[in-house]
Backbone as JSON Lines, residues from 0, in Angstrom:
{"i":0,"aa":"M","n":[-15.47,18.91,-41.47],"ca":[-15.0,17.71,-41.78],"c":[-13.38,18.17,-41.57]}
{"i":1,"aa":"F","n":[-12.63,16.44,-41.47],"ca":[-11.24,17.04,-41.54],"c":[-10.62,16.55,-42.4]}
{"i":2,"aa":"E","n":[-9.64,17.27,-42.89],"ca":[-9.04,16.81,-44.67],"c":[-7.32,16.78,-44.29]}
{"i":3,"aa":"F","n":[-6.67,15.7,-44.77],"ca":[-5.11,15.66,-44.62],"c":[-4.83,16.32,-46.24]}
{"i":4,"aa":"N","n":[-3.68,17.0,-45.68],"ca":[-2.92,17.73,-46.95],"c":[-1.85,17.22,-47.01]}
{"i":5,"aa":"L","n":[-1.62,16.12,-48.4],"ca":[-0.62,15.24,-48.68],"c":[0.24,15.95,-48.92]}
{"i":6,"aa":"N","n":[0.39,17.12,-49.84],"ca":[1.19,18.07,-50.44],"c":[2.14,18.84,-49.35]}
{"i":7,"aa":"N","n":[1.71,18.91,-48.0],"ca":[2.11,19.67,-46.97],"c":[3.6,18.84,-46.78]}
{"i":8,"aa":"Q","n":[4.5,19.85,-46.32],"ca":[5.96,19.23,-45.98],"c":[6.11,18.78,-44.69]}
{"i":9,"aa":"S","n":[5.3,18.9,-43.67],"ca":[5.45,18.31,-42.45],"c":[6.12,16.8,-42.05]}
{"i":10,"aa":"P","n":[6.51,16.66,-40.96],"ca":[7.16,15.54,-40.42],"c":[5.71,14.37,-40.57]}
{"i":11,"aa":"P","n":[6.33,13.43,-40.8],"ca":[5.25,12.38,-40.83],"c":[4.27,12.12,-39.33]}
{"i":12,"aa":"L","n":[3.1,11.37,-39.68],"ca":[2.62,11.45,-38.2],"c":[3.25,10.53,-37.19]}
{"i":13,"aa":"V","n":[3.36,9.4,-37.82],"ca":[4.44,7.99,-36.71],"c":[5.41,8.87,-36.1]}
{"i":14,"aa":"A","n":[5.83,10.09,-36.59],"ca":[7.25,10.47,-36.15],"c":[6.76,11.44,-34.83]}
{"i":15,"aa":"L","n":[5.72,12.03,-34.93],"ca":[5.38,12.78,-33.88],"c":[4.55,12.3,-32.51]}
{"i":16,"aa":"F","n":[3.96,10.82,-32.94],"ca":[3.52,10.0,-31.67],"c":[4.96,9.29,-31.21]}
{"i":17,"aa":"R","n":[5.92,8.78,-31.87],"ca":[7.0,7.75,-31.53],"c":[7.62,8.48,-29.77]}
{"i":18,"aa":"R","n":[7.87,7.63,-28.98],"ca":[8.3,8.02,-27.74],"c":[9.78,7.76,-27.82]}
{"i":19,"aa":"S","n":[10.71,9.31,-27.64],"ca":[11.94,8.65,-27.65],"c":[12.59,7.78,-26.6]}
{"i":20,"aa":"A","n":[13.95,7.25,-26.8],"ca":[14.32,6.81,-26.15],"c":[15.22,7.34,-24.92]}
{"i":21,"aa":"A","n":[15.47,8.67,-24.88],"ca":[16.02,9.52,-23.7],"c":[14.88,9.48,-22.85]}
{"i":22,"aa":"V","n":[13.62,9.4,-22.74],"ca":[12.93,9.63,-21.85],"c":[11.95,8.3,-21.2]}
{"i":23,"aa":"A","n":[12.76,8.71,-19.69],"ca":[12.28,7.01,-19.05],"c":[10.76,7.29,-18.56]}
{"i":24,"aa":"A","n":[10.05,6.63,-18.27],"ca":[8.85,6.31,-17.65],"c":[8.76,6.6,-16.07]}
{"i":25,"aa":"P","n":[7.97,7.2,-15.4],"ca":[8.1,7.74,-14.3],"c":[7.87,6.37,-13.45]}
{"i":26,"aa":"Q","n":[8.36,6.11,-12.44],"ca":[8.59,4.99,-11.49],"c":[7.97,5.4,-10.39]}
{"i":27,"aa":"P","n":[6.62,4.41,-10.32],"ca":[6.1,4.49,-9.22],"c":[6.79,4.57,-7.69]}
{"i":28,"aa":"A","n":[6.04,5.37,-6.7],"ca":[6.43,5.38,-5.25],"c":[6.43,4.07,-4.77]}
{"i":29,"aa":"P","n":[7.27,3.3,-4.08],"ca":[7.21,1.92,-3.37],"c":[5.96,1.96,-2.33]}
{"i":30,"aa":"A","n":[5.23,0.94,-2.45],"ca":[3.69,1.12,-1.85],"c":[4.45,0.85,-0.19]}
{"i":31,"aa":"R","n":[3.93,1.49,0.78],"ca":[3.91,0.94,2.02],"c":[3.64,-0.68,3.07]}
{"i":32,"aa":"R","n":[4.96,-1.04,3.24],"ca":[4.23,-2.39,3.7],"c":[3.05,-2.34,4.81]}
{"i":33,"aa":"T","n":[1.68,-3.02,5.15],"ca":[0.84,-3.09,5.76],"c":[0.78,-4.32,6.99]}
{"i":34,"aa":"A","n":[0.15,-4.03,7.97],"ca":[0.07,-5.23,8.71],"c":[-0.13,-6.43,8.18]}
{"i":35,"aa":"N","n":[-0.92,-6.4,7.11],"ca":[-1.0,-7.96,6.2],"c":[-0.13,-8.46,6.03]}
{"i":36,"aa":"D","n":[0.93,-7.5,5.43],"ca":[2.19,-8.06,4.83],"c":[3.29,-8.87,5.74]}
{"i":37,"aa":"L","n":[3.13,-8.73,7.21],"ca":[4.01,-9.41,7.84],"c":[3.44,-10.86,8.16]}
{"i":38,"aa":"R","n":[4.94,-11.8,8.12],"ca":[5.0,-13.19,8.48],"c":[5.11,-13.4,9.79]}
{"i":39,"aa":"K","n":[4.29,-14.35,9.95],"ca":[4.16,-15.32,11.24],"c":[5.32,-15.01,12.09]}
{"i":40,"aa":"G","n":[5.52,-14.36,13.36],"ca":[6.59,-14.27,14.24],"c":[7.2,-12.67,13.91]}
{"i":41,"aa":"E","n":[6.88,-11.98,12.63],"ca":[7.64,-11.18,12.34],"c":[6.92,-9.61,13.2]}
{"i":42,"aa":"T","n":[8.25,-9.06,13.64],"ca":[7.62,-7.41,14.28],"c":[8.19,-6.41,13.56]}
{"i":43,"aa":"A","n":[7.22,-5.22,13.58],"ca":[6.92,-3.72,12.72],"c":[6.48,-3.12,13.96]}
{"i":44,"aa":"T","n":[6.44,-1.73,13.47],"ca":[6.33,-0.63,14.23],"c":[5.16,0.11,13.17]}
{"i":45,"aa":"V","n":[4.05,0.36,13.83],"ca":[3.12,1.1,13.09],"c":[3.54,2.52,12.65]}
{"i":46,"aa":"C","n":[3.58,3.12,11.6],"ca":[3.59,4.29,11.15],"c":[2.42,5.21,10.68]}
{"i":47,"aa":"C","n":[1.37,4.56,10.57],"ca":[0.21,5.7,10.32],"c":[-1.14,4.86,9.65]}
{"i":48,"aa":"L","n":[-2.36,5.02,9.88],"ca":[-3.38,4.67,9.51],"c":[-4.02,5.43,8.21]}
{"i":49,"aa":"K","n":[-4.19,4.37,7.01],"ca":[-4.89,5.09,6.02],"c":[-6.34,5.57,6.45]}
{"i":50,"aa":"D","n":[-7.04,4.68,6.62],"ca":[-8.56,5.18,6.7],"c":[-9.18,5.79,7.38]}
{"i":51,"aa":"P","n":[-9.7,7.05,7.44],"ca":[-10.05,8.11,8.63],"c":[-10.76,7.27,9.51]}
{"i":52,"aa":"Q","n":[-11.84,6.28,8.8],"ca":[-13.11,5.9,10.0],"c":[-12.18,4.62,10.34]}
{"i":53,"aa":"M","n":[-11.64,4.03,9.94],"ca":[-11.12,2.68,10.55],"c":[-10.04,2.93,11.38]}
{"i":54,"aa":"A","n":[-9.6,4.32,11.22],"ca":[-8.3,4.77,12.23],"c":[-8.94,5.26,13.57]}
{"i":55,"aa":"L","n":[-10.08,5.49,13.67],"ca":[-10.83,5.84,15.02],"c":[-10.79,4.1,15.65]}
{"i":56,"aa":"K","n":[-11.32,3.71,15.1],"ca":[-11.56,1.82,15.77],"c":[-10.36,1.22,16.14]}
{"i":57,"aa":"L","n":[-9.16,1.61,15.28],"ca":[-8.18,0.99,15.48],"c":[-7.34,1.98,16.59]}
{"i":58,"aa":"L","n":[-7.41,3.05,16.85],"ca":[-6.85,3.76,17.75],"c":[-7.32,3.5,18.79]}
{"i":59,"aa":"E","n":[-8.54,3.21,19.03],"ca":[-9.47,2.85,20.63],"c":[-8.81,1.49,20.62]}
{"i":60,"aa":"M","n":[-8.57,0.7,20.07],"ca":[-8.22,-0.68,20.41],"c":[-6.36,-0.66,20.58]}
{"i":61,"aa":"G","n":[-5.92,0.61,20.31],"ca":[-4.94,0.23,20.89],"c":[-3.43,0.41,19.77]}
{"i":62,"aa":"C","n":[-4.3,0.75,18.77],"ca":[-3.3,0.48,17.1],"c":[-2.77,2.02,17.14]}
{"i":63,"aa":"I","n":[-1.87,2.5,17.72],"ca":[-1.03,4.08,17.72],"c":[-0.16,3.86,17.23]}
{"i":64,"aa":"P","n":[0.04,4.78,16.35],"ca":[1.58,5.13,15.26],"c":[2.62,5.01,16.53]}
{"i":65,"aa":"G","n":[3.6,4.34,16.01],"ca":[4.66,4.05,16.98],"c":[4.66,3.09,18.07]}
{"i":66,"aa":"T","n":[3.33,1.92,17.84],"ca":[3.55,1.13,18.72],"c":[4.28,-0.14,18.06]}
{"i":67,"aa":"Q","n":[4.75,-1.2,18.72],"ca":[5.34,-2.28,18.08],"c":[4.11,-3.38,17.82]}
{"i":68,"aa":"V","n":[4.33,-3.64,16.72],"ca":[3.12,-5.12,16.64],"c":[4.01,-6.14,16.07]}
{"i":69,"aa":"R","n":[3.2,-7.36,16.42],"ca":[3.98,-8.65,15.85],"c":[2.37,-9.75,15.75]}
{"i":70,"aa":"L","n":[3.16,-10.45,14.41],"ca":[2.07,-11.19,13.99],"c":[2.11,-12.6,14.42]}
{"i":71,"aa":"A","n":[1.24,-12.94,15.39],"ca":[1.2,-13.7,16.09],"c":[0.54,-15.28,15.29]}
{"i":72,"aa":"G","n":[-0.45,-15.07,14.49],"ca":[-0.84,-15.99,13.72],"c":[-1.92,-15.47,12.73]}
{"i":73,"aa":"R","n":[-2.51,-16.36,11.8],"ca":[-3.39,-16.47,10.75],"c":[-4.38,-17.59,11.0]}
{"i":74,"aa":"A","n":[-5.7,-17.3,10.9],"ca":[-6.58,-18.39,10.46],"c":[-6.02,-19.19,9.11]}
{"i":75,"aa":"P","n":[-6.85,-20.71,9.04],"ca":[-6.31,-21.18,7.92],"c":[-6.46,-20.84,6.92]}
{"i":76,"aa":"L","n":[-7.53,-20.15,6.71],"ca":[-7.76,-19.64,5.3],"c":[-6.89,-18.22,4.93]}
{"i":77,"aa":"G","n":[-6.47,-17.43,6.03],"ca":[-5.48,-16.18,5.96],"c":[-6.9,-15.45,6.54]}
{"i":78,"aa":"D","n":[-7.31,-15.16,6.84],"ca":[-8.54,-14.14,7.55],"c":[-9.38,-14.8,8.3]}
{"i":79,"aa":"P","n":[-8.99,-14.61,9.78],"ca":[-8.47,-13.23,10.15],"c":[-7.08,-13.61,10.69]}
{"i":80,"aa":"L","n":[-6.23,-12.53,11.4],"ca":[-5.11,-12.52,11.59],"c":[-5.12,-11.92,12.99]}
{"i":81,"aa":"M","n":[-4.28,-12.56,13.84],"ca":[-3.89,-12.31,15.05],"c":[-2.47,-11.05,15.18]}
{"i":82,"aa":"L","n":[-2.98,-10.1,16.12],"ca":[-1.63,-9.3,16.42],"c":[-1.12,-9.07,17.63]}
{"i":83,"aa":"V","n":[-0.14,-9.21,18.23],"ca":[0.1,-8.8,19.02],"c":[0.82,-7.22,19.54]}
{"i":84,"aa":"L","n":[0.14,-6.52,20.2],"ca":[0.29,-5.09,20.38],"c":[1.27,-4.67,21.58]}
{"i":85,"aa":"G","n":[2.65,-3.93,21.17],"ca":[3.06,-3.65,22.25],"c":[3.8,-4.45,23.32]}
{"i":86,"aa":"D","n":[4.5,-4.01,24.67],"ca":[5.01,-5.12,25.13],"c":[4.03,-5.55,26.44]}
{"i":87,"aa":"E","n":[2.69,-5.18,26.04],"ca":[1.62,-5.43,27.02],"c":[0.82,-6.91,27.07]}
{"i":88,"aa":"E","n":[1.77,-7.49,25.64],"ca":[0.75,-8.55,24.97],"c":[-0.61,-8.58,24.88]}
{"i":89,"aa":"Y","n":[-1.03,-7.66,24.42],"ca":[-2.19,-7.07,23.97],"c":[-2.97,-7.74,22.65]}
{"i":90,"aa":"T","n":[-3.35,-8.73,22.71],"ca":[-3.68,-9.38,21.32],"c":[-5.19,-9.17,20.57]}
{"i":91,"aa":"L","n":[-4.77,-8.63,19.39],"ca":[-6.12,-8.23,18.04],"c":[-6.27,-9.03,17.81]}
{"i":92,"aa":"S","n":[-7.45,-9.09,17.11],"ca":[-7.8,-9.92,16.23],"c":[-8.67,-8.92,14.92]}
{"i":93,"aa":"L","n":[-8.23,-9.12,13.63],"ca":[-8.26,-8.51,12.5],"c":[-8.77,-8.88,11.54]}
{"i":94,"aa":"R","n":[-9.61,-8.22,10.65],"ca":[-10.04,-8.64,9.09],"c":[-8.51,-8.32,8.54]}
{"i":95,"aa":"V","n":[-8.46,-8.89,7.32],"ca":[-7.68,-8.43,6.32],"c":[-7.68,-7.37,5.79]}
{"i":96,"aa":"S","n":[-8.96,-6.86,5.53],"ca":[-9.49,-5.54,5.05],"c":[-8.99,-4.4,5.99]}
{"i":97,"aa":"E","n":[-8.82,-4.85,7.34],"ca":[-8.74,-3.95,8.35],"c":[-7.15,-3.89,8.61]}
{"i":98,"aa":"A","n":[-6.58,-4.98,8.24],"ca":[-5.05,-4.89,8.45],"c":[-4.18,-4.27,7.63]}
{"i":99,"aa":"L","n":[-4.89,-4.04,6.14],"ca":[-4.34,-3.4,4.76],"c":[-4.52,-1.92,5.44]}
{"i":100,"aa":"T","n":[-5.4,-1.48,6.37],"ca":[-5.36,0.34,6.62],"c":[-4.19,0.34,7.24]}
{"i":101,"aa":"I","n":[-3.46,-1.05,8.09],"ca":[-2.42,-0.48,9.0],"c":[-1.07,-0.39,8.19]}
{"i":102,"aa":"Q","n":[-0.39,0.59,8.32],"ca":[0.84,0.94,7.6],"c":[1.84,0.93,8.59]}
{"i":103,"aa":"L","n":[3.07,0.15,7.91],"ca":[4.02,0.02,8.84],"c":[5.38,0.94,8.23]}
{"i":104,"aa":"K","n":[6.47,1.23,9.08],"ca":[7.7,1.93,8.92],"c":[8.35,0.9,8.11]}
{"i":105,"aa":"D","n":[9.32,1.38,7.58],"ca":[10.41,0.43,6.9],"c":[11.42,0.08,7.83]}
């Protein structure tokens, strides 16, 4: 059983749980942009691929880190999107879930 001792001269419980003003909450690291964040006509460079299983598929299709990608367009409802890879004008159509795994350099 848990008992409270009201005669004890310890600090009040509220003071124990009060957050000090000098302590700032840690800021989360900014998330990297993905291919899904590109605007139509915008170009970026592939940094890395998040999902290891999807990475193999994307690497085979030419989406290699360091490659320039340009968003050529989107379907009317936003999915799929059309990326142009490199200078070869190789066009790749991807689902949004696949585009979210392609991280871009800042």
